[in-house]
C-alpha positions in Angstrom: -30.9 36.1 24.3 -29.4 34.4 21.8 -32.2 32.3 19.8 -30.1 29.0 19.8 -30.3 29.3 23.4 -33.9 28.8 23.5 -33.5 25.0 21.8 -31.0 23.6 24.3 -32.7 22.1 27.8 -32.5 25.0 30.2 -34.9 26.3 32.2 -36.1 30.3 31.9 -34.8 31.0 35.6 -31.1 30.0 33.8 -31.2 31.8 30.7 -32.0 34.8 32.9 -29.0 34.6 35.1 -27.1 34.0 32.0 -28.2 37.1 31.0 -26.4 38.7 33.8 -23.1 37.5 33.2 -21.0 40.4 32.4 -18.8 38.9 29.8 -17.8 42.2 27.9 -17.2 43.8 31.2 -13.6 45.9 31.8 -12.5 43.7 34.5 -13.4 40.6 32.7 -11.2 41.6 29.6 -8.5 43.7 31.7 -6.8 40.4 32.4 -6.1 38.7 28.9 -5.4 42.4 27.9 -2.7 42.6 30.3 -1.2 39.1 29.3 -1.1 40.4 25.6 0.8 43.8 26.8 3.4 42.2 28.5 3.9 39.7 25.4 3.9 42.3 23.0 6.5 44.2 25.2 8.7 41.0 25.3 8.8 40.4 21.3 9.4 44.1 20.9 12.8 44.0 23.5 13.7 41.0 21.6 13.0 42.2 18.3 14.8 45.2 18.9 18.3 43.1 20.2 17.3 41.2 17.2 17.1 37.9 19.0 16.2 35.1 17.6 15.5 32.1 19.2 16.6 28.7 18.1 14.3 26.5 16.8 14.7 22.9 15.9 14.2 22.1 12.0 12.4 19.3 13.1 9.8 21.4 15.0 8.8 23.2 12.0 5.1 23.6 11.9 5.3 23.5 8.0 7.1 20.3 7.8 5.0 19.1 10.6 1.2 20.1 10.0 1.3 22.1 6.7 3.4 19.9 4.0 1.9 16.3 5.1 -1.8 17.9 4.8 -1.4 19.7 1.5 0.2 16.1 0.5 -2.4 14.3 1.5 -5.1 16.6 -0.1 -3.2 16.7 -3.4 -2.6 13.3 -3.7 -5.8 12.3 -5.9 -5.2 15.5 -8.1 -1.5 14.3 -9.3 -1.2 12.9 -12.8 -0.1 9.4 -12.7 0.4 7.2 -15.9 -2.7 4.5 -15.7 -1.4 1.5 -18.0 -4.0 -0.7 -15.8 -6.5 -1.5 -18.5 -9.0 -3.3 -15.9 -9.4 0.2 -14.2 -9.9 1.6 -17.6 -12.5 -1.0 -18.2 -14.3 -0.1 -14.9 -14.0 3.8 -15.5 -15.6 3.6 -19.0 -18.4 0.9 -17.8 -19.6 3.3 -15.4 -19.9 6.4 -17.3 -21.8 4.2 -20.2 -23.9 2.9 -17.3 -24.8 6.0 -16.5 -25.5 7.5 -19.5 -27.9 4.7 -20.4 -29.8 4.9 -17.2 -30.0 8.9 -18.4 -31.4 7.9 -21.7 -34.0 5.3 -20.0 -34.9 7.5 -17.1 -36.6 9.9 -19.7 
């Protein structure tokens, strides 16, 4: 049994019966393998026929997921021209306060 299962609120009989479940037996793995084989066969036939399904541009995974995530993640790291003197003053004040705190701490 997995040690993590001991931390769960399970009875010892539950753990023993869980060990009897054949997760990796051939019968349990056969159904997904048959599905994957059928899908691979269909994809191979479509590739041989040079079939390209018409997919609308708005359904692109790059446009729906990757590009918005990249834009959101890279937003704080973009170089922006800051002309706000108050923002710069606050940043310099924080740095000076941190240096002063370090020097006084010693």
